[in-house]
C-alpha positions as CSV (number, residue, x, y, z in Angstrom):
1,M,-23.6,-12.7,-13.4
2,N,-26.4,-13.3,-10.9
3,Y,-23.8,-14.1,-8.2
4,F,-22.0,-10.8,-9.0
5,L,-25.3,-8.9,-8.4
6,Q,-25.7,-10.6,-5.1
7,V,-22.2,-9.8,-3.9
8,L,-22.0,-6.3,-5.2
9,P,-23.9,-4.6,-2.3
10,Y,-21.5,-6.3,0.2
11,I,-18.6,-5.0,-1.8
12,Q,-20.0,-1.4,-1.7
13,L,-20.6,-1.7,2.0
14,A,-17.0,-2.8,2.6
15,L,-15.7,0.0,0.4
16,S,-17.9,2.6,2.2
17,I,-16.7,1.5,5.6
18,A,-13.1,1.6,4.4
19,I,-13.6,5.2,3.1
20,I,-15.0,6.3,6.4
21,V,-12.1,4.7,8.3
22,T,-9.5,6.4,6.1
23,I,-11.2,9.8,6.4
24,V,-11.5,9.5,10.2
25,L,-7.9,8.5,10.5
26,Q,-6.8,11.5,8.4
27,R,-8.7,14.0,10.6
28,T,-6.9,12.8,13.9
29,G,-3.9,15.1,13.2
30,A,-6.0,18.3,12.7
31,S,-7.2,20.4,15.6
32,L,-10.8,20.6,16.6
33,G,-11.1,24.2,15.6
34,G,-10.2,23.4,12.0
35,A,-13.0,20.8,11.9
36,F,-15.6,23.5,12.5
37,G,-14.2,26.1,10.1
38,A,-11.9,28.1,12.4
39,D,-8.7,29.5,11.1
40,N,-6.5,26.5,11.0
41,F,-4.3,27.2,8.0
42,S,-1.0,26.1,9.5
43,S,-2.1,22.4,9.5
44,G,-3.4,22.5,5.9
45,F,-0.2,23.5,4.1
46,H,2.4,20.8,4.6
47,T,3.9,17.9,2.7
48,R,2.2,14.6,3.3
49,R,4.7,11.9,4.4
50,G,4.5,8.3,5.4
51,L,1.2,7.1,6.8
52,E,-0.6,10.4,6.0
53,R,0.3,10.1,2.3
54,F,-0.8,6.5,2.2
55,L,-4.2,7.3,3.8
56,F,-4.6,10.2,1.4
57,R,-4.0,8.1,-1.6
58,A,-6.0,5.1,-0.2
59,T,-9.0,7.4,0.3
60,I,-8.8,8.5,-3.4
61,V,-8.5,4.9,-4.6
62,L,-11.3,3.7,-2.4
63,G,-13.5,6.6,-3.6
64,I,-12.9,5.8,-7.2
65,L,-13.6,2.1,-6.6
66,F,-16.8,2.9,-4.8
67,A,-17.9,5.2,-7.7
68,L,-17.1,2.5,-10.2
69,S,-19.1,-0.1,-8.3
70,A,-22.1,2.2,-8.1
71,L,-21.8,2.8,-11.9
72,V,-21.6,-0.9,-12.5
73,T,-24.7,-1.4,-10.4
74,L,-26.6,1.2,-12.4
75,I,-25.5,-0.3,-15.7
76,I,-26.3,-3.9,-14.8
77,R,-29.7,-3.3,-13.4
């Protein structure tokens, strides 16, 4: 159990970096105006396919894993 407590911060760091990377890779397809709140509805309503779908689902899974690791950290300590 002590080893797990020592490794858990590194797991959270890796998960957070992976979340950041997947989010940044998703935003490459959007225009710059949409990032700042401009009217960019045409790029928001389409079916995700291929790599875009994989990145979307990977972001959700990584977010859940990060939240669970944070919850485990709170419970153990």
